[in-house]
mmCIF file of the C-alpha atoms, coordinates in Angstrom:
data_MODEL
# 
_entry.id   MODEL 
# 
loop_
_atom_site.group_PDB 
_atom_site.id 
_atom_site.type_symbol 
_atom_site.label_atom_id 
_atom_site.label_alt_id 
_atom_site.label_comp_id 
_atom_site.label_asym_id 
_atom_site.label_entity_id 
_atom_site.label_seq_id 
_atom_site.pdbx_PDB_ins_code 
_atom_site.Cartn_x 
_atom_site.Cartn_y 
_atom_site.Cartn_z 
_atom_site.occupancy 
_atom_site.B_iso_or_equiv 
_atom_site.pdbx_formal_charge 
_atom_site.auth_seq_id 
_atom_site.auth_comp_id 
_atom_site.auth_asym_id 
_atom_site.auth_atom_id 
_atom_site.pdbx_PDB_model_num 
ATOM 1   C CA . MET A 1 1   ? -15.293 6.007   -5.893  1.00 0.00 ? 1   MET A CA 1 
ATOM 2   C CA . LYS A 1 2   ? -12.511 6.873   -3.486  1.00 0.00 ? 2   LYS A CA 1 
ATOM 3   C CA . GLU A 1 3   ? -9.972  4.372   -2.271  1.00 0.00 ? 3   GLU A CA 1 
ATOM 4   C CA . VAL A 1 4   ? -9.295  4.557   1.410   1.00 0.00 ? 4   VAL A CA 1 
ATOM 5   C CA . GLU A 1 5   ? -6.275  2.619   2.378   1.00 0.00 ? 5   GLU A CA 1 
ATOM 6   C CA . VAL A 1 6   ? -3.397  2.066   4.691   1.00 0.00 ? 6   VAL A CA 1 
ATOM 7   C CA . LYS A 1 7   ? -0.290  -0.053  4.347   1.00 0.00 ? 7   LYS A CA 1 
ATOM 8   C CA . TYR A 1 8   ? 1.940   -1.817  7.027   1.00 0.00 ? 8   TYR A CA 1 
ATOM 9   C CA . LYS A 1 9   ? 5.195   -3.921  6.787   1.00 0.00 ? 9   LYS A CA 1 
ATOM 10  C CA . VAL A 1 10  ? 5.169   -7.281  8.406   1.00 0.00 ? 10  VAL A CA 1 
ATOM 11  C CA . LYS A 1 11  ? 7.787   -10.073 9.017   1.00 0.00 ? 11  LYS A CA 1 
ATOM 12  C CA . SER A 1 12  ? 5.350   -12.759 8.334   1.00 0.00 ? 12  SER A CA 1 
ATOM 13  C CA . PHE A 1 13  ? 1.877   -13.394 7.157   1.00 0.00 ? 13  PHE A CA 1 
ATOM 14  C CA . ARG A 1 14  ? 1.098   -16.419 9.391   1.00 0.00 ? 14  ARG A CA 1 
ATOM 15  C CA . GLY A 1 15  ? -0.303  -14.262 12.536  1.00 0.00 ? 15  GLY A CA 1 
ATOM 16  C CA . VAL A 1 16  ? -2.248  -12.051 10.255  1.00 0.00 ? 16  VAL A CA 1 
ATOM 17  C CA . LYS A 1 17  ? -3.874  -14.853 8.151   1.00 0.00 ? 17  LYS A CA 1 
ATOM 18  C CA . SER A 1 18  ? -4.933  -16.528 11.533  1.00 0.00 ? 18  SER A CA 1 
ATOM 19  C CA . LYS A 1 19  ? -6.303  -13.075 12.692  1.00 0.00 ? 19  LYS A CA 1 
ATOM 20  C CA . LEU A 1 20  ? -8.225  -12.682 9.360   1.00 0.00 ? 20  LEU A CA 1 
ATOM 21  C CA . LYS A 1 21  ? -10.007 -16.002 9.798   1.00 0.00 ? 21  LYS A CA 1 
ATOM 22  C CA . GLU A 1 22  ? -10.954 -15.178 13.254  1.00 0.00 ? 22  GLU A CA 1 
ATOM 23  C CA . LEU A 1 23  ? -12.520 -11.965 12.161  1.00 0.00 ? 23  LEU A CA 1 
ATOM 24  C CA . GLY A 1 24  ? -14.465 -13.697 9.299   1.00 0.00 ? 24  GLY A CA 1 
ATOM 25  C CA . PHE A 1 25  ? -12.376 -12.560 6.313   1.00 0.00 ? 25  PHE A CA 1 
ATOM 26  C CA . GLU A 1 26  ? -12.290 -14.960 3.267   1.00 0.00 ? 26  GLU A CA 1 
ATOM 27  C CA . LEU A 1 27  ? -9.589  -15.626 0.766   1.00 0.00 ? 27  LEU A CA 1 
ATOM 28  C CA . VAL A 1 28  ? -10.992 -14.407 -2.688  1.00 0.00 ? 28  VAL A CA 1 
ATOM 29  C CA . GLU A 1 29  ? -7.915  -14.153 -4.918  1.00 0.00 ? 29  GLU A CA 1 
ATOM 30  C CA . SER A 1 30  ? -4.225  -14.983 -5.106  1.00 0.00 ? 30  SER A CA 1 
ATOM 31  C CA . GLU A 1 31  ? -2.521  -13.405 -8.036  1.00 0.00 ? 31  GLU A CA 1 
ATOM 32  C CA . GLU A 1 32  ? 0.572   -12.245 -9.633  1.00 0.00 ? 32  GLU A CA 1 
ATOM 33  C CA . PHE A 1 33  ? 0.656   -8.566  -10.917 1.00 0.00 ? 33  PHE A CA 1 
ATOM 34  C CA . LYS A 1 34  ? 3.004   -6.967  -13.388 1.00 0.00 ? 34  LYS A CA 1 
ATOM 35  C CA . ASP A 1 35  ? 2.759   -3.123  -12.848 1.00 0.00 ? 35  ASP A CA 1 
ATOM 36  C CA . HIS A 1 36  ? 4.276   -0.277  -14.946 1.00 0.00 ? 36  HIS A CA 1 
ATOM 37  C CA . TYR A 1 37  ? 3.948   3.186   -13.466 1.00 0.00 ? 37  TYR A CA 1 
ATOM 38  C CA . TYR A 1 38  ? 4.357   6.215   -15.720 1.00 0.00 ? 38  TYR A CA 1 
ATOM 39  C CA . THR A 1 39  ? 5.220   9.764   -15.131 1.00 0.00 ? 39  THR A CA 1 
ATOM 40  C CA . ASP A 1 40  ? 4.967   13.057  -16.732 1.00 0.00 ? 40  ASP A CA 1 
ATOM 41  C CA . LYS A 1 41  ? 8.185   14.489  -18.512 1.00 0.00 ? 41  LYS A CA 1 
ATOM 42  C CA . ALA A 1 42  ? 8.619   17.011  -15.603 1.00 0.00 ? 42  ALA A CA 1 
ATOM 43  C CA . GLY A 1 43  ? 8.322   14.133  -12.942 1.00 0.00 ? 43  GLY A CA 1 
ATOM 44  C CA . LYS A 1 44  ? 5.524   15.830  -11.181 1.00 0.00 ? 44  LYS A CA 1 
ATOM 45  C CA . PHE A 1 45  ? 3.550   12.683  -10.943 1.00 0.00 ? 45  PHE A CA 1 
ATOM 46  C CA . ILE A 1 46  ? 6.317   11.184  -8.831  1.00 0.00 ? 46  ILE A CA 1 
ATOM 47  C CA . LYS A 1 47  ? 6.560   14.298  -6.593  1.00 0.00 ? 47  LYS A CA 1 
ATOM 48  C CA . ASN A 1 48  ? 2.757   14.629  -5.883  1.00 0.00 ? 48  ASN A CA 1 
ATOM 49  C CA . GLU A 1 49  ? 1.916   10.853  -5.955  1.00 0.00 ? 49  GLU A CA 1 
ATOM 50  C CA . THR A 1 50  ? -0.217  10.913  -9.134  1.00 0.00 ? 50  THR A CA 1 
ATOM 51  C CA . CYS A 1 51  ? -0.720  7.574   -10.211 1.00 0.00 ? 51  CYS A CA 1 
ATOM 52  C CA . LEU A 1 52  ? -0.842  6.355   -14.006 1.00 0.00 ? 52  LEU A CA 1 
ATOM 53  C CA . ARG A 1 53  ? -0.512  2.627   -13.793 1.00 0.00 ? 53  ARG A CA 1 
ATOM 54  C CA . LEU A 1 54  ? -0.913  -0.124  -16.277 1.00 0.00 ? 54  LEU A CA 1 
ATOM 55  C CA . ARG A 1 55  ? -1.381  -3.459  -14.555 1.00 0.00 ? 55  ARG A CA 1 
ATOM 56  C CA . LYS A 1 56  ? -1.217  -7.004  -15.979 1.00 0.00 ? 56  LYS A CA 1 
ATOM 57  C CA . ARG A 1 57  ? -3.204  -9.446  -14.031 1.00 0.00 ? 57  ARG A CA 1 
ATOM 58  C CA . GLY A 1 58  ? -3.294  -12.768 -15.583 1.00 0.00 ? 58  GLY A CA 1 
ATOM 59  C CA . ASP A 1 59  ? -4.747  -12.397 -19.170 1.00 0.00 ? 59  ASP A CA 1 
ATOM 60  C CA . LYS A 1 60  ? -6.319  -8.993  -18.280 1.00 0.00 ? 60  LYS A CA 1 
ATOM 61  C CA . ALA A 1 61  ? -4.970  -5.566  -17.915 1.00 0.00 ? 61  ALA A CA 1 
ATOM 62  C CA . LEU A 1 62  ? -6.141  -2.432  -16.083 1.00 0.00 ? 62  LEU A CA 1 
ATOM 63  C CA . LEU A 1 63  ? -5.366  1.117   -16.679 1.00 0.00 ? 63  LEU A CA 1 
ATOM 64  C CA . THR A 1 64  ? -5.519  3.080   -13.462 1.00 0.00 ? 64  THR A CA 1 
ATOM 65  C CA . TYR A 1 65  ? -5.438  6.891   -12.732 1.00 0.00 ? 65  TYR A CA 1 
ATOM 66  C CA . LYS A 1 66  ? -5.313  8.164   -9.263  1.00 0.00 ? 66  LYS A CA 1 
ATOM 67  C CA . PRO A 1 67  ? -4.874  12.206  -8.971  1.00 0.00 ? 67  PRO A CA 1 
ATOM 68  C CA . LYS A 1 68  ? -2.432  13.874  -6.634  1.00 0.00 ? 68  LYS A CA 1 
ATOM 69  C CA . THR A 1 69  ? -2.318  12.850  -2.994  1.00 0.00 ? 69  THR A CA 1 
ATOM 70  C CA . VAL A 1 70  ? -3.123  15.214  -0.366  1.00 0.00 ? 70  VAL A CA 1 
ATOM 71  C CA . ARG A 1 71  ? -0.494  14.289  2.509   1.00 0.00 ? 71  ARG A CA 1 
ATOM 72  C CA . ASN A 1 72  ? -2.148  15.192  5.602   1.00 0.00 ? 72  ASN A CA 1 
ATOM 73  C CA . GLN A 1 73  ? -3.610  11.957  6.862   1.00 0.00 ? 73  GLN A CA 1 
ATOM 74  C CA . VAL A 1 74  ? -2.434  8.538   8.032   1.00 0.00 ? 74  VAL A CA 1 
ATOM 75  C CA . ILE A 1 75  ? -5.156  6.791   6.222   1.00 0.00 ? 75  ILE A CA 1 
ATOM 76  C CA . LYS A 1 76  ? -5.067  7.965   2.467   1.00 0.00 ? 76  LYS A CA 1 
ATOM 77  C CA . SER A 1 77  ? -8.015  8.541   0.467   1.00 0.00 ? 77  SER A CA 1 
ATOM 78  C CA . LYS A 1 78  ? -8.133  9.430   -3.306  1.00 0.00 ? 78  LYS A CA 1 
ATOM 79  C CA . THR A 1 79  ? -10.309 9.151   -6.306  1.00 0.00 ? 79  THR A CA 1 
ATOM 80  C CA . GLU A 1 80  ? -9.569  5.907   -8.418  1.00 0.00 ? 80  GLU A CA 1 
ATOM 81  C CA . VAL A 1 81  ? -10.544 5.624   -12.023 1.00 0.00 ? 81  VAL A CA 1 
ATOM 82  C CA . GLU A 1 82  ? -9.965  2.206   -13.828 1.00 0.00 ? 82  GLU A CA 1 
ATOM 83  C CA . THR A 1 83  ? -10.768 0.773   -17.159 1.00 0.00 ? 83  THR A CA 1 
ATOM 84  C CA . MET A 1 84  ? -9.833  -2.703  -18.906 1.00 0.00 ? 84  MET A CA 1 
ATOM 85  C CA . VAL A 1 85  ? -7.284  -2.281  -21.774 1.00 0.00 ? 85  VAL A CA 1 
ATOM 86  C CA . ASP A 1 86  ? -4.940  -4.263  -23.898 1.00 0.00 ? 86  ASP A CA 1 
ATOM 87  C CA . PHE A 1 87  ? -1.653  -4.142  -21.908 1.00 0.00 ? 87  PHE A CA 1 
ATOM 88  C CA . LYS A 1 88  ? 0.782   -3.950  -24.982 1.00 0.00 ? 88  LYS A CA 1 
ATOM 89  C CA . GLU A 1 89  ? -1.299  -1.580  -26.908 1.00 0.00 ? 89  GLU A CA 1 
ATOM 90  C CA . MET A 1 90  ? -2.045  0.822   -23.901 1.00 0.00 ? 90  MET A CA 1 
ATOM 91  C CA . ASP A 1 91  ? 1.816   0.752   -22.922 1.00 0.00 ? 91  ASP A CA 1 
ATOM 92  C CA . ASP A 1 92  ? 2.376   1.955   -26.481 1.00 0.00 ? 92  ASP A CA 1 
ATOM 93  C CA . ILE A 1 93  ? -0.287  4.597   -26.342 1.00 0.00 ? 93  ILE A CA 1 
ATOM 94  C CA . ILE A 1 94  ? 1.047   5.961   -22.946 1.00 0.00 ? 94  ILE A CA 1 
ATOM 95  C CA . LYS A 1 95  ? 4.521   6.190   -24.283 1.00 0.00 ? 95  LYS A CA 1 
ATOM 96  C CA . ARG A 1 96  ? 3.523   8.005   -27.428 1.00 0.00 ? 96  ARG A CA 1 
ATOM 97  C CA . LEU A 1 97  ? 1.518   10.341  -25.495 1.00 0.00 ? 97  LEU A CA 1 
ATOM 98  C CA . GLY A 1 98  ? 4.825   11.390  -23.681 1.00 0.00 ? 98  GLY A CA 1 
ATOM 99  C CA . PHE A 1 99  ? 4.463   9.702   -20.373 1.00 0.00 ? 99  PHE A CA 1 
ATOM 100 C CA . PRO A 1 100 ? 7.728   7.715   -19.691 1.00 0.00 ? 100 PRO A CA 1 
ATOM 101 C CA . LEU A 1 101 ? 8.082   4.583   -17.659 1.00 0.00 ? 101 LEU A CA 1 
ATOM 102 C CA . ALA A 1 102 ? 9.167   5.459   -14.157 1.00 0.00 ? 102 ALA A CA 1 
ATOM 103 C CA . VAL A 1 103 ? 9.243   2.018   -12.697 1.00 0.00 ? 103 VAL A CA 1 
ATOM 104 C CA . LYS A 1 104 ? 8.008   -1.451  -13.309 1.00 0.00 ? 104 LYS A CA 1 
ATOM 105 C CA . PHE A 1 105 ? 7.838   -4.478  -10.945 1.00 0.00 ? 105 PHE A CA 1 
ATOM 106 C CA . ASN A 1 106 ? 5.908   -7.636  -10.044 1.00 0.00 ? 106 ASN A CA 1 
ATOM 107 C CA . LYS A 1 107 ? 3.734   -8.109  -7.032  1.00 0.00 ? 107 LYS A CA 1 
ATOM 108 C CA . SER A 1 108 ? 2.274   -11.077 -5.548  1.00 0.00 ? 108 SER A CA 1 
ATOM 109 C CA . SER A 1 109 ? -1.014  -10.672 -3.680  1.00 0.00 ? 109 SER A CA 1 
ATOM 110 C CA . GLU A 1 110 ? -3.536  -12.618 -1.506  1.00 0.00 ? 110 GLU A CA 1 
ATOM 111 C CA . GLU A 1 111 ? -6.773  -10.685 -1.301  1.00 0.00 ? 111 GLU A CA 1 
ATOM 112 C CA . TYR A 1 112 ? -9.143  -11.280 1.681   1.00 0.00 ? 112 TYR A CA 1 
ATOM 113 C CA . LYS A 1 113 ? -12.576 -9.781  1.961   1.00 0.00 ? 113 LYS A CA 1 
ATOM 114 C CA . LYS A 1 114 ? -15.306 -9.233  4.435   1.00 0.00 ? 114 LYS A CA 1 
ATOM 115 C CA . GLY A 1 115 ? -18.136 -6.868  3.396   1.00 0.00 ? 115 GLY A CA 1 
ATOM 116 C CA . ARG A 1 116 ? -16.729 -3.785  1.632   1.00 0.00 ? 116 ARG A CA 1 
ATOM 117 C CA . VAL A 1 117 ? -13.046 -4.299  3.442   1.00 0.00 ? 117 VAL A CA 1 
ATOM 118 C CA . THR A 1 118 ? -10.191 -5.832  1.511   1.00 0.00 ? 118 THR A CA 1 
ATOM 119 C CA . VAL A 1 119 ? -7.019  -6.851  3.132   1.00 0.00 ? 119 VAL A CA 1 
ATOM 120 C CA . SER A 1 120 ? -4.309  -7.548  0.746   1.00 0.00 ? 120 SER A CA 1 
ATOM 121 C CA . LEU A 1 121 ? -1.165  -9.636  1.787   1.00 0.00 ? 121 LEU A CA 1 
ATOM 122 C CA . ASP A 1 122 ? 1.418   -8.314  -0.739  1.00 0.00 ? 122 ASP A CA 1 
ATOM 123 C CA . ILE A 1 123 ? 4.982   -9.215  -1.512  1.00 0.00 ? 123 ILE A CA 1 
ATOM 124 C CA . VAL A 1 124 ? 7.044   -6.555  -3.385  1.00 0.00 ? 124 VAL A CA 1 
ATOM 125 C CA . ASN A 1 125 ? 10.770  -7.022  -3.886  1.00 0.00 ? 125 ASN A CA 1 
ATOM 126 C CA . GLY A 1 126 ? 10.761  -9.697  -1.262  1.00 0.00 ? 126 GLY A CA 1 
ATOM 127 C CA . ILE A 1 127 ? 9.256   -7.524  1.466   1.00 0.00 ? 127 ILE A CA 1 
ATOM 128 C CA . LYS A 1 128 ? 5.831   -8.460  2.902   1.00 0.00 ? 128 LYS A CA 1 
ATOM 129 C CA . TYR A 1 129 ? 3.045   -5.866  3.306   1.00 0.00 ? 129 TYR A CA 1 
ATOM 130 C CA . VAL A 1 130 ? -0.463  -5.845  4.689   1.00 0.00 ? 130 VAL A CA 1 
ATOM 131 C CA . GLU A 1 131 ? -2.783  -3.375  2.991   1.00 0.00 ? 131 GLU A CA 1 
ATOM 132 C CA . VAL A 1 132 ? -6.233  -2.670  4.386   1.00 0.00 ? 132 VAL A CA 1 
ATOM 133 C CA . GLU A 1 133 ? -8.560  -0.781  1.761   1.00 0.00 ? 133 GLU A CA 1 
ATOM 134 C CA . VAL A 1 134 ? -12.284 0.177   1.662   1.00 0.00 ? 134 VAL A CA 1 
ATOM 135 C CA . MET A 1 135 ? -13.751 1.687   -1.646  1.00 0.00 ? 135 MET A CA 1 
ATOM 136 C CA . ALA A 1 136 ? -16.378 4.246   -0.845  1.00 0.00 ? 136 ALA A CA 1 
ATOM 137 C CA . HIS A 1 137 ? -18.108 7.320   -1.977  1.00 0.00 ? 137 HIS A CA 1 
ATOM 138 C CA . LYS A 1 138 ? -17.904 8.796   1.653   1.00 0.00 ? 138 LYS A CA 1 
ATOM 139 C CA . THR A 1 139 ? -14.653 8.438   3.340   1.00 0.00 ? 139 THR A CA 1 
ATOM 140 C CA . LYS A 1 140 ? -15.466 9.173   6.987   1.00 0.00 ? 140 LYS A CA 1 
ATOM 141 C CA . ARG A 1 141 ? -16.972 5.846   7.859   1.00 0.00 ? 141 ARG A CA 1 
ATOM 142 C CA . ALA A 1 142 ? -14.589 3.953   5.498   1.00 0.00 ? 142 ALA A CA 1 
ATOM 143 C CA . LYS A 1 143 ? -11.554 5.401   7.544   1.00 0.00 ? 143 LYS A CA 1 
ATOM 144 C CA . GLU A 1 144 ? -13.124 4.299   10.784  1.00 0.00 ? 144 GLU A CA 1 
ATOM 145 C CA . ARG A 1 145 ? -13.620 0.816   9.317   1.00 0.00 ? 145 ARG A CA 1 
ATOM 146 C CA . VAL A 1 146 ? -10.094 0.574   8.037   1.00 0.00 ? 146 VAL A CA 1 
ATOM 147 C CA . LYS A 1 147 ? -8.809  1.821   11.527  1.00 0.00 ? 147 LYS A CA 1 
ATOM 148 C CA . GLU A 1 148 ? -10.835 -0.878  13.256  1.00 0.00 ? 148 GLU A CA 1 
ATOM 149 C CA . VAL A 1 149 ? -9.393  -3.604  11.029  1.00 0.00 ? 149 VAL A CA 1 
ATOM 150 C CA . VAL A 1 150 ? -5.782  -2.363  11.524  1.00 0.00 ? 150 VAL A CA 1 
ATOM 151 C CA . GLU A 1 151 ? -6.289  -2.415  15.251  1.00 0.00 ? 151 GLU A CA 1 
ATOM 152 C CA . ALA A 1 152 ? -7.932  -5.928  15.163  1.00 0.00 ? 152 ALA A CA 1 
ATOM 153 C CA . LEU A 1 153 ? -4.962  -7.278  13.180  1.00 0.00 ? 153 LEU A CA 1 
ATOM 154 C CA . GLY A 1 154 ? -2.356  -5.569  15.518  1.00 0.00 ? 154 GLY A CA 1 
ATOM 155 C CA . LEU A 1 155 ? -0.570  -3.913  12.644  1.00 0.00 ? 155 LEU A CA 1 
ATOM 156 C CA . LYS A 1 156 ? 2.310   -1.474  13.770  1.00 0.00 ? 156 LYS A CA 1 
ATOM 157 C CA . ASP A 1 157 ? 4.892   -0.744  11.323  1.00 0.00 ? 157 ASP A CA 1 
ATOM 158 C CA . ARG A 1 158 ? 3.085   1.543   8.984   1.00 0.00 ? 158 ARG A CA 1 
ATOM 159 C CA . GLU A 1 159 ? 4.596   2.124   5.517   1.00 0.00 ? 159 GLU A CA 1 
ATOM 160 C CA . PRO A 1 160 ? 3.381   5.544   4.204   1.00 0.00 ? 160 PRO A CA 1 
ATOM 161 C CA . ARG A 1 161 ? 4.769   5.209   0.681   1.00 0.00 ? 161 ARG A CA 1 
ATOM 162 C CA . ASN A 1 162 ? 3.032   3.617   -2.256  1.00 0.00 ? 162 ASN A CA 1 
ATOM 163 C CA . TYR A 1 163 ? 4.601   0.677   -3.999  1.00 0.00 ? 163 TYR A CA 1 
ATOM 164 C CA . ARG A 1 164 ? 5.980   2.693   -6.713  1.00 0.00 ? 164 ARG A CA 1 
ATOM 165 C CA . ASP A 1 165 ? 7.898   4.778   -4.453  1.00 0.00 ? 165 ASP A CA 1 
ATOM 166 C CA . ILE A 1 166 ? 9.202   2.041   -2.362  1.00 0.00 ? 166 ILE A CA 1 
ATOM 167 C CA . THR A 1 167 ? 10.462  0.220   -5.550  1.00 0.00 ? 167 THR A CA 1 
ATOM 168 C CA . MET A 1 168 ? 12.060  3.450   -6.651  1.00 0.00 ? 168 MET A CA 1 
ATOM 169 C CA . GLY A 1 169 ? 13.512  4.023   -3.391  1.00 0.00 ? 169 GLY A CA 1 
ATOM 170 C CA . TYR A 1 170 ? 11.936  7.334   -3.080  1.00 0.00 ? 170 TYR A CA 1 
ATOM 171 C CA . GLU A 1 171 ? 11.841  8.912   0.388   1.00 0.00 ? 171 GLU A CA 1 
ATOM 172 C CA . ARG A 1 172 ? 9.364   11.704  0.720   1.00 0.00 ? 172 ARG A CA 1 
ATOM 173 C CA . TYR A 1 173 ? 8.587   11.337  4.480   1.00 0.00 ? 173 TYR A CA 1 
# 
């Protein structure tokens, strides 16, 4: 599956929540995440936006891999592979394989869904973001759907960086 997404900074979630309700989105989850991002020894994962993430979500943990990002689009799409793991054991395995921890941070998130569209209201390091995402095999229609929801929500201040880069203070744009 491919993840098709775009992220925006907002000052408040109040207006967004109201619009989501009007559009028929339903709150499906409200959670806290503990994210660990790893890189290769040469730091290429950071430079090309390859993602190797270990995420703790309640009592569950997910290992996620997303390959290099192609940077020629406003709405990003990339393959995402995930599997359930034991957080402590996987952290140890990743480090023993030679992938150093690049950054770790906590994220709080409320997820709203309507059909295949997920809108996440995220807080990372005290900053509020709205992320619109669709998981799809074919990205053309998914990108159109993401764009429709962004326009309906009136989102303007696009954040092109991923949360890892934001937290690290990495400016690539």
